[in-house]
C-alpha positions as CSV (number, residue, x, y, z in Angstrom):
1,X,87.2,67.0,93.1
2,X,88.4,70.4,91.8
3,X,85.8,73.1,91.6
4,X,85.3,74.7,88.2
5,X,86.0,78.2,89.7
6,X,88.2,79.0,92.5
7,X,87.5,81.7,95.2
8,X,89.2,85.0,94.7
9,X,91.5,84.5,97.7
10,X,92.9,81.4,96.0
11,X,93.1,82.6,92.4
12,X,95.2,85.7,93.3
13,X,98.1,83.3,94.1
14,X,98.1,81.9,90.5
15,X,97.7,85.1,88.6
16,X,100.1,88.0,89.2
17,X,99.1,91.2,87.4
18,X,101.8,93.7,87.6
19,X,99.4,96.6,87.4
20,X,97.9,95.5,90.7
21,X,101.0,96.9,92.4
22,X,100.8,100.4,90.8
23,X,99.6,103.3,92.9
24,X,99.5,106.9,91.7
25,X,101.4,106.0,88.5
26,X,104.3,104.2,90.2
27,X,105.1,100.8,91.6
28,X,104.2,100.7,95.3
29,X,106.7,99.1,97.6
30,X,103.9,98.9,100.2
31,X,101.5,96.9,98.0
32,X,104.3,94.6,96.9
33,X,105.6,94.0,100.4
34,X,102.1,93.3,101.6
35,X,101.5,90.8,98.8
36,X,104.8,89.0,99.5
37,X,104.3,89.0,103.3
38,X,107.6,90.9,103.9
39,X,108.8,94.4,104.7
40,X,109.7,97.2,102.4
41,X,113.2,97.2,103.9
42,X,113.5,93.5,102.9
43,X,112.5,94.2,99.3
44,X,115.0,97.1,99.2
45,X,117.8,94.9,100.4
46,X,116.8,92.1,98.0
47,X,117.0,94.6,95.1
48,X,120.3,96.2,96.3
49,X,118.7,99.5,97.3
50,X,119.3,101.3,100.6
51,X,117.0,100.7,103.6
52,X,115.6,104.1,103.1
53,X,115.0,103.8,99.4
54,X,111.2,103.5,100.0
55,X,110.9,105.8,103.0
56,X,110.3,109.0,101.1
57,X,107.8,109.5,98.3
58,X,110.4,111.2,96.1
59,X,112.9,108.3,96.5
60,X,110.2,105.7,95.9
61,X,109.4,107.2,92.6
62,X,113.0,107.6,91.4
63,X,114.2,105.7,88.3
64,X,116.5,103.2,90.0
65,X,113.9,102.0,92.6
66,X,111.1,101.9,90.0
67,X,113.2,100.0,87.5
68,X,114.3,97.4,90.0
69,X,110.7,97.0,91.3
70,X,109.4,96.6,87.7
71,X,112.2,94.1,86.8
72,X,111.4,92.0,89.9
73,X,107.7,92.0,89.3
74,X,108.2,91.0,85.6
75,X,110.3,88.1,86.7
76,X,108.0,87.0,89.5
77,X,105.0,87.2,87.2
78,X,106.8,84.7,84.8
79,X,107.9,82.4,87.6
80,X,104.6,82.2,89.5
81,X,103.1,79.8,86.9
82,X,105.8,77.3,87.9
83,X,106.0,78.0,91.6
84,X,102.3,78.3,92.3
85,X,102.3,81.6,94.3
86,X,103.9,85.0,94.4
87,X,105.5,84.1,97.8
88,X,107.2,81.0,96.3
89,X,108.3,83.1,93.3
90,X,109.9,85.6,95.7
91,X,111.7,82.8,97.5
92,X,112.9,81.5,94.2
93,X,114.0,85.0,93.1
94,X,116.1,85.4,96.3
95,X,117.6,81.9,96.7
96,X,117.7,79.8,93.5
97,X,121.1,79.7,91.9
98,X,120.7,80.0,88.1
99,X,122.7,77.5,86.0
100,X,125.1,79.3,83.7
101,X,125.4,82.5,85.7
102,X,128.1,81.6,88.2
103,X,125.7,80.4,90.8
104,X,124.1,83.8,91.1
105,X,120.4,84.2,92.0
106,X,117.9,86.2,90.0
107,X,117.9,88.9,92.7
108,X,121.7,89.2,92.4
109,X,121.5,89.6,88.6
110,X,118.8,92.2,88.9
111,X,120.8,94.1,91.5
112,X,123.8,94.0,89.1
113,X,121.7,95.4,86.2
114,X,121.1,92.1,84.4
115,X,117.4,91.3,84.5
116,X,117.8,90.4,80.9
117,X,120.0,87.5,81.9
118,X,117.2,86.2,84.1
119,X,114.7,86.5,81.3
120,X,117.1,84.7,79.0
121,X,117.4,81.9,81.6
122,X,113.6,81.7,81.9
123,X,113.2,81.6,78.1
124,X,115.7,78.6,78.0
125,X,113.8,76.9,80.8
126,X,110.5,77.4,79.0
127,X,112.1,75.9,75.8
128,X,113.2,72.8,77.7
129,X,116.8,73.9,78.3
130,X,119.0,73.5,81.4
């Protein structure tokens, strides 16, 4: 029997609110890495940023880092409804080859500046496409 309401510690896995990862007006690599049970260095590498991209407040708040964090979070928040958790969404983001994009993963496309390709792929999937 499934309860009518789920405890907070369970429901957070099914609802990813991007604003939960904002601190002092910018996306927080620390909050994101904690939620995904990984390191900030791992997220930087996944997004094609240097290991030190998040080590200094100024660099964390720069356009490139913030853009890539936002793009990743937007994609993860779309995928979580299918994968069931932010952690599974992050694994998908890093490892699932996307059909029609030369076998590249979502993370590769985001690193290459093509988050829009990932959104187009997700739109096709939602519409019943390949």
